[in-house]
Structure formats: C-alpha cells, structure tokens
C-alpha positions as CSV (number, residue, x, y, z in Angstrom):
1,X,-16.6,7.0,6.5
2,X,-17.2,3.6,8.6
3,X,-14.7,4.3,11.5
4,X,-11.8,6.2,12.3
5,X,-8.7,4.9,12.9
6,X,-6.3,6.5,15.9
7,X,-3.0,6.1,14.3
8,X,0.5,7.5,15.3
9,X,2.1,10.0,12.5
10,X,1.0,8.0,9.9
11,X,1.6,7.8,6.1
12,X,-0.9,7.7,3.4
13,X,0.1,5.5,0.2
14,X,-2.3,5.9,-2.8
15,X,-2.2,3.8,-6.0
16,X,-4.8,3.6,-8.6
17,X,-5.6,1.1,-11.1
18,X,-6.1,2.2,-15.3
19,X,-3.9,4.9,-16.8
20,X,-1.7,4.9,-13.9
21,X,-0.8,1.7,-13.7
22,X,1.0,0.0,-16.1
23,X,1.7,-3.7,-15.9
24,X,-0.5,-3.9,-12.4
25,X,2.6,-2.9,-10.9
26,X,1.7,-0.1,-8.9
27,X,-1.7,-1.8,-7.3
28,X,0.2,-5.1,-7.0
29,X,2.2,-3.0,-4.2
30,X,-0.4,-1.3,-2.4
31,X,-2.1,-4.9,-2.0
32,X,1.0,-6.4,-1.4
33,X,1.0,-3.6,2.0
34,X,-2.5,-4.4,2.7
35,X,-2.0,-7.8,2.8
36,X,1.2,-7.8,4.9
37,X,-0.3,-4.9,7.2
38,X,-3.7,-6.6,7.7
39,X,-5.6,-3.2,6.8
40,X,-9.3,-2.8,6.9
41,X,-11.2,-0.7,5.2
42,X,-12.6,2.6,7.1
43,X,-14.2,4.9,4.6
44,X,-14.5,4.7,0.9
45,X,-15.2,7.5,-1.8
46,X,-19.3,8.3,-3.1
47,X,-19.0,6.4,-6.6
48,X,-21.4,8.3,-8.1
49,X,-19.4,11.6,-8.1
50,X,-16.1,10.6,-10.2
51,X,-17.1,7.6,-11.5
52,X,-18.5,7.5,-15.5
53,X,-20.1,3.8,-15.9
54,X,-19.4,3.4,-19.2
55,X,-16.3,3.9,-18.9
56,X,-15.2,2.3,-16.0
57,X,-17.8,-0.5,-15.4
58,X,-19.5,-2.0,-12.5
59,X,-18.8,-5.8,-12.1
60,X,-21.1,-8.8,-12.0
61,X,-20.5,-11.0,-9.3
62,X,-21.6,-14.6,-8.3
63,X,-21.7,-15.3,-4.3
64,X,-21.7,-19.1,-3.8
65,X,-22.1,-19.3,-7.3
66,X,-25.9,-18.8,-7.2
67,X,-26.3,-15.1,-6.0
68,X,-25.2,-12.6,-8.3
69,X,-24.0,-9.0,-6.8
70,X,-22.7,-6.2,-7.9
71,X,-19.5,-4.5,-7.6
72,X,-19.7,-0.5,-8.0
73,X,-16.3,0.8,-9.2
74,X,-14.7,3.1,-6.2
75,X,-11.9,4.2,-4.3
76,X,-11.7,2.6,-0.9
77,X,-9.8,4.1,2.2
78,X,-8.1,1.1,4.7
79,X,-5.7,1.8,7.8
80,X,-3.7,-0.3,9.9
81,X,-5.6,-1.3,13.3
82,X,-3.2,0.3,15.1
83,X,0.6,1.3,14.8
84,X,2.9,-1.2,13.1
85,X,6.5,-2.4,14.6
86,X,7.6,-3.0,10.8
87,X,6.5,0.8,10.0
88,X,8.7,2.0,13.1
89,X,5.4,2.3,15.6
90,X,3.8,4.3,12.5
91,X,0.5,3.6,11.3
92,X,-0.2,3.5,7.9
93,X,-3.7,4.4,5.1
94,X,-3.9,2.9,2.0
95,X,-5.8,4.8,-0.8
96,X,-6.4,2.4,-3.5
97,X,-9.0,1.3,-6.7
98,X,-9.6,3.0,-10.0
99,X,-8.3,6.5,-11.5
100,X,-11.3,8.9,-11.4
101,X,-13.0,10.0,-14.1
102,X,-14.3,13.0,-12.7
103,X,-13.5,16.0,-10.6
104,X,-10.2,15.7,-9.9
105,X,-9.7,18.7,-7.9
106,X,-12.4,18.0,-5.8
107,X,-11.0,14.2,-5.2
108,X,-7.8,15.5,-4.2
109,X,-8.8,18.0,-1.8
110,X,-10.8,15.3,-0.2
111,X,-7.6,13.2,0.2
112,X,-5.7,15.8,1.9
113,X,-8.6,16.6,4.5
114,X,-8.8,13.2,5.6
115,X,-5.1,13.3,5.7
116,X,-4.7,16.2,7.7
117,X,-7.8,14.8,10.1
118,X,-5.8,11.7,10.6
119,X,-2.2,13.7,11.2
120,X,-0.6,12.3,8.1
121,X,2.7,13.3,8.2
122,X,4.0,12.0,4.6
123,X,1.9,10.6,1.4
124,X,3.7,8.2,-0.8
125,X,1.8,7.7,-4.7
126,X,2.9,5.0,-6.6
127,X,2.7,4.5,-10.6
128,X,4.0,2.9,-13.2
129,X,4.5,3.9,-16.7
130,X,5.5,1.7,-20.2
131,X,8.6,2.4,-21.3
132,X,11.3,1.3,-23.8
133,X,12.9,-0.9,-21.3
134,X,14.0,-4.4,-21.3
135,X,12.5,-7.2,-18.8
136,X,16.2,-8.5,-18.3
137,X,17.4,-5.5,-16.4
138,X,16.3,-3.8,-13.0
139,X,13.5,-2.1,-13.1
140,X,14.1,1.7,-13.1
141,X,12.7,3.7,-10.7
142,X,12.4,7.5,-10.6
143,X,10.7,9.8,-8.0
144,X,9.2,13.3,-7.5
145,X,9.7,15.2,-4.1
146,X,9.5,18.6,-3.1
147,X,13.1,17.9,-1.7
148,X,15.6,17.2,-4.5
149,X,17.8,16.2,-1.7
150,X,15.6,13.2,-0.5
151,X,15.9,11.9,-4.3
152,X,19.0,12.0,-4.5
153,X,19.5,10.5,-1.1
154,X,17.7,7.4,-2.3
155,X,19.7,7.2,-5.4
156,X,17.2,7.9,-7.7
157,X,16.8,9.9,-10.9
158,X,14.3,12.7,-10.5
159,X,11.5,12.0,-13.3
160,X,11.8,14.3,-16.2
161,X,8.3,13.6,-17.9
162,X,6.2,16.3,-19.7
163,X,3.2,15.0,-21.1
164,X,-0.5,14.2,-20.1
165,X,-0.9,12.7,-16.7
166,X,-3.0,10.7,-14.4
167,X,-4.5,10.9,-10.9
168,X,-1.7,9.7,-9.7
169,X,0.5,13.1,-10.8
170,X,-2.4,15.5,-9.9
171,X,-2.6,13.8,-6.3
172,X,0.9,14.3,-5.7
173,X,1.2,17.9,-7.0
174,X,-2.4,19.0,-5.2
175,X,-1.1,17.7,-1.4
176,X,2.5,19.4,-2.4
177,X,0.9,23.0,-3.2
178,X,-1.1,22.2,-0.1
179,X,2.0,21.8,1.9
180,X,1.7,18.1,2.7
181,X,4.8,16.2,2.4
182,X,4.6,14.2,-1.0
183,X,6.6,11.8,-2.3
184,X,5.8,10.0,-6.3
185,X,7.6,6.9,-7.0
186,X,7.1,5.6,-10.8
187,X,8.7,2.0,-12.0
188,X,9.0,1.5,-15.4
189,X,8.0,-1.8,-17.5
190,X,8.2,-2.8,-21.0
191,X,6.1,-1.7,-23.2
192,X,6.3,-4.8,-25.2
193,X,4.5,-6.4,-22.2
194,X,1.9,-4.3,-21.2
195,X,-0.9,-6.9,-19.9
196,X,1.3,-9.0,-17.8
197,X,1.0,-8.1,-14.5
198,X,4.6,-7.1,-13.3
199,X,6.0,-8.4,-9.8
200,X,9.4,-7.2,-10.6
201,X,8.3,-3.3,-11.0
202,X,6.2,-3.7,-7.6
203,X,8.8,-5.4,-5.8
204,X,11.4,-2.5,-7.0
205,X,8.9,0.4,-5.8
206,X,8.5,-0.9,-2.4
207,X,12.0,-1.6,-2.1
208,X,12.4,1.9,-2.7
209,X,9.6,2.9,-0.6
210,X,11.8,1.0,2.4
211,X,14.4,3.3,1.9
212,X,12.6,6.2,1.9
213,X,10.7,5.2,5.4
214,X,13.3,3.4,6.6
215,X,11.6,0.4,7.1
216,X,11.4,-3.4,5.7
217,X,8.9,-5.1,4.2
218,X,8.1,-9.0,3.9
219,X,8.3,-9.3,0.2
220,X,9.1,-12.9,-0.1
221,X,5.9,-13.6,-1.8
222,X,6.9,-10.8,-4.7
223,X,10.2,-12.0,-4.7
224,X,8.7,-15.4,-6.0
225,X,6.8,-14.3,-8.0
226,X,9.3,-11.9,-9.5
227,X,11.7,-15.2,-10.1
228,X,8.8,-16.7,-11.3
229,X,7.8,-13.6,-14.2
230,X,11.4,-13.8,-15.5
231,X,11.1,-17.0,-16.5
232,X,8.1,-17.2,-18.6
233,X,9.2,-14.1,-20.0
234,X,12.3,-15.2,-21.0
235,X,10.8,-18.2,-22.2
236,X,8.2,-16.2,-24.5
237,X,11.1,-14.3,-26.1
238,X,13.3,-16.5,-27.2
239,X,10.2,-18.0,-28.9
240,X,10.5,-15.6,-31.3
241,X,13.4,-14.0,-33.1
242,X,11.5,-10.9,-34.3
243,X,11.1,-10.0,-30.3
244,X,14.3,-11.5,-29.3
245,X,16.2,-9.0,-31.5
246,X,14.7,-6.1,-30.2
247,X,15.1,-6.9,-26.4
248,X,18.7,-7.5,-26.9
249,X,18.9,-3.6,-28.7
250,X,17.3,-2.8,-25.4
251,X,19.7,-4.6,-23.3
252,X,22.2,-2.6,-25.6
253,X,21.1,0.6,-24.6
254,X,20.5,0.2,-21.5
255,X,24.0,-1.2,-20.4
256,X,25.5,1.4,-22.1
257,X,23.5,3.7,-20.6
258,X,24.1,2.3,-17.3
259,X,28.2,2.1,-17.8
260,X,28.6,5.4,-19.5
261,X,29.8,3.7,-22.6
262,X,30.5,6.0,-25.9
263,X,29.4,2.5,-28.0
264,X,26.5,3.9,-31.0
265,X,23.4,3.8,-29.6
266,X,20.2,3.6,-31.4
267,X,17.8,7.1,-31.9
268,X,14.7,7.5,-30.4
269,X,13.3,7.4,-33.7
270,X,15.0,4.1,-34.8
271,X,13.3,2.4,-31.9
272,X,10.2,3.8,-32.5
273,X,10.9,2.3,-36.4
274,X,12.1,-0.7,-34.6
275,X,8.6,-1.4,-32.7
276,X,6.4,-0.2,-35.4
277,X,7.9,-2.9,-37.5
278,X,7.6,-5.5,-35.3
279,X,3.9,-4.7,-34.2
280,X,3.1,-4.9,-37.9
281,X,4.4,-7.8,-38.9
282,X,3.0,-9.7,-35.4
283,X,-0.4,-8.1,-36.8
284,X,0.0,-9.4,-39.9
285,X,1.0,-12.9,-39.4
286,X,-1.6,-13.0,-36.3
C-alpha cells in the first residue's frame, strides 16, 4: 500500500482482463470509471504470489522510443481522491488487472480485508461472457446478488449459469460468504465477435451500475464508441452472406423470446451445428 485513501462509505468495483472479460467489455467499463473519476493507484498485489509468468507474460515497453522497461502483470487498487459528488458524495475503489493464475482464495480474502479496512459498503464485480446473441439487439445483462429482490428491482434476470467460473465469480461468492454485500453484473457479447472490444456491452454494464447506485455517469465517449461499433460491425457482417444469415437467425430467436412469441425457434443443437458449419467453411476459405 502506497497511501491509504479516506473515503465516505465507498463502493468497490472490480473487473479483470482474461477469461472473465469477453470482448474487453468489463475492463473497458472499469477503465471508463477510472478516467471519469480520476482515480489514483494506492495499492497493488504482489505479482510473484499470484501469476504464472509463462501464462501471463510481462510486457517489454519502450520509454521515449529508446529505453526498454518491463511491465509486470499485477492487480492494482485505485481510489478517488475524496468523495465524488456523482456518486452521491461517496467514495469509490477500483480493482483491476489480469485474472490471477494462483491462490484465488488468498486473493479474495485479501480483497475482503482491505474492503473492511476502508469501510467498503458494497462490492460490485463486472464480467462479460460470449453468448449466442446478435450484435444488432440490446445487450443482455444478468445479475447475481444475495438479495434476489434487488435483481428484480433493477429489471434484470438472475444468472442461471452453471459451469466453470473465473476470479470474478469466485470473488463475488467469497464476499457474500464473508458477509460483505456483493452484486455481480455480466454482459452477454456476440460469440462471433470475441476479439472486437464491445463498447455497447461496457455501456450496458455501466447503465445497470448507475441504476444500482442511484447515480449517473458521464458515458458520452462510450455512447459514441458504441455507435461506431454498431456501424463497423454491421458493415462487416453485410459483406459476408453466411454470417449475415447466421445473425438473422439469432435476431429472430432474440425477438421471439423478447416478445414472448410462439414461432418455431432453432434449438441449441441447431445453433451449434450452424455455428460449426460457418466456422468450418470460413476456415477452409482462409
């Protein structure tokens, strides 16, 4: 810890790059908050304890085009310098960095310890996952919380996911088990655009965070980036007839589910076969 922030009833917001961060949506969201609130780093986790450097490699950087320096992977804690009027005169702590490779329980306990030391009243974890959703429809966001009525009041669906999880899911559950109020938001991004940073998903996450905290954020830059994203993706999809056909099928499925229609929908197996066919044909072309 480099210095200790003094904040009024702060909220801790966490997002990690890697497995939990499809299309960089979660990390983009937390970085947007850091820039808007002008947060400053006050602590970091010792990378040697949590990273396998063969999996999460250090990066060589040039300083002024001449001097080489090494940036080691680490998780940083940053905070607002004081309470923020946009947060209802509360403070904020941001936790960000790559998903740790090792000692997730130790890592989570350390987060809980520092949250209690700073009198954090709420922990919010942000994540994004690849899903069979079309880019041309509103981003679906699900939520997890101890209080299910909170999820309902936000107008969100509770996550029904079962399967492998990452540090985001582990940290959320660990905080809840230790009696620290925690909410987790997950945005769904199109699985056919895994490497395209999704400004719309980041924007959707922040909009729901705004509802949860009862405050407003300056999202003008993200809104412009979302418009650019939609325009560029629509152009790229229109140039590929196979992908256009697949996206139309996803749109029909999305619309029918949203409207509660009774039209025949493709099954999960049908969607999987269609995706496999599309990827196979694209691979052969390349």
